[in-house]
C-alpha positions as CSV (number, residue, x, y, z in Angstrom):
1,M,-7.6,-18.1,-23.0
2,N,-5.5,-18.2,-19.6
3,M,-7.1,-15.9,-16.9
4,T,-4.7,-15.9,-14.3
5,Q,-3.1,-12.2,-15.4
6,P,-6.5,-10.7,-14.9
7,T,-7.4,-12.7,-12.1
8,V,-4.6,-11.4,-10.0
9,R,-5.2,-8.2,-10.8
10,I,-8.7,-7.9,-9.5
11,S,-7.7,-9.5,-6.1
12,I,-4.5,-6.9,-5.9
13,L,-7.1,-4.2,-5.8
14,S,-9.5,-5.9,-3.9
15,L,-6.9,-6.6,-1.2
16,A,-5.6,-3.0,-1.8
17,L,-9.1,-1.9,-1.3
18,A,-9.8,-3.8,2.4
19,L,-7.3,-3.3,3.6
20,M,-7.7,0.6,3.1
21,S,-11.3,0.2,4.8
22,A,-9.8,-1.8,7.5
23,T,-7.2,0.8,8.8
24,S,-9.4,3.5,8.7
25,A,-8.1,6.5,11.5
26,P,-10.2,7.3,14.6
27,A,-10.7,10.6,15.3
28,A,-8.1,13.4,17.1
29,S,-5.0,11.8,15.7
30,S,-2.2,12.9,17.5
31,K,1.8,13.2,16.2
32,T,2.6,10.2,17.9
33,D,0.0,8.3,15.8
34,F,0.7,9.8,13.0
35,N,4.6,8.2,13.7
36,I,3.9,5.0,14.2
37,A,1.6,4.9,10.9
38,Y,4.2,6.5,9.2
39,A,7.0,4.4,10.2
40,A,5.0,1.3,9.2
41,A,4.0,2.9,6.2
42,E,7.7,3.3,4.8
43,A,8.4,0.0,6.4
44,A,6.0,-2.1,3.5
45,H,7.3,0.4,1.3
46,K,11.1,-0.5,1.7
47,E,10.1,-4.1,1.7
48,A,8.3,-3.2,-2.2
49,G,11.5,-1.8,-2.9
50,R,13.6,-4.7,-1.9
51,L,11.3,-6.6,-4.3
52,R,11.9,-3.8,-7.2
53,N,8.0,-3.6,-7.0
54,Q,7.3,0.0,-5.6
55,W,4.4,1.5,-6.7
56,T,4.2,5.3,-7.1
57,V,1.1,5.7,-5.5
58,T,2.9,4.7,-2.3
59,A,5.0,7.3,-2.5
60,E,2.5,9.7,-3.2
61,A,0.6,8.9,-0.4
62,L,3.5,9.1,1.8
63,A,4.1,12.5,0.9
64,N,0.8,13.2,0.9
65,A,0.7,11.9,4.9
66,K,3.8,14.3,5.3
67,R,2.5,17.3,4.4
68,A,-0.6,16.7,6.3
69,A,1.6,16.0,9.3
70,D,3.9,19.3,8.8
71,K,0.1,21.6,8.4
72,G,-1.1,19.9,12.4
73,D,-3.9,17.9,10.2
74,F,-2.7,14.2,12.4
75,D,-6.3,12.3,11.5
76,G,-5.3,13.1,7.7
77,A,-1.6,12.4,7.5
78,V,-2.6,8.8,9.6
79,A,-5.4,8.2,7.5
80,S,-2.8,8.8,4.4
81,A,-0.1,6.8,6.0
82,K,-2.4,4.2,6.7
83,E,-3.4,4.3,2.9
84,A,0.3,4.5,1.9
85,E,0.6,0.9,4.2
86,A,-2.3,-0.6,2.4
87,L,-1.3,0.2,-1.4
88,A,2.5,-1.1,-0.3
89,K,1.4,-4.3,1.1
90,A,-0.7,-4.9,-1.9
91,S,2.4,-4.4,-4.0
92,I,4.4,-6.8,-1.9
93,F,1.3,-9.6,-2.2
94,Q,1.8,-8.7,-6.2
95,A,5.1,-8.8,-6.1
96,T,5.2,-12.1,-4.3
97,S,2.2,-13.7,-6.2
98,E,3.3,-13.1,-10.0
99,K,6.9,-14.3,-8.9
100,E,5.5,-17.6,-9.8
101,A,2.3,-16.9,-11.5
102,W,4.3,-16.0,-15.0
103,K,4.9,-19.7,-15.2
104,N,0.8,-20.3,-15.9
105,L,0.9,-18.2,-18.7
106,E,0.2,-19.7,-22.1
107,I,2.9,-19.7,-24.8
108,R,1.4,-18.8,-28.4
């Protein structure tokens, strides 16, 4: 039994969680902070799309960020944008790592 695929999934989940915890937003975020965080998240999401591996949870996090910003909750908006960026980067990691990993699967 080849354990590559479950290991890759666990690694991707670990990476996403690590990125989300490492990118927690400081208090009193501004609209400028939100704009910077949202642009970074959007760019990563577009890259995941180019690799044909966009996750729906990333789009949901981007929408949550936009809604929070529209309400003036820039702390929440930045946090959601950073979460979206972490998810997008994890989907990019998944796409690139699985590009070659499938070759290691057993043929039965």
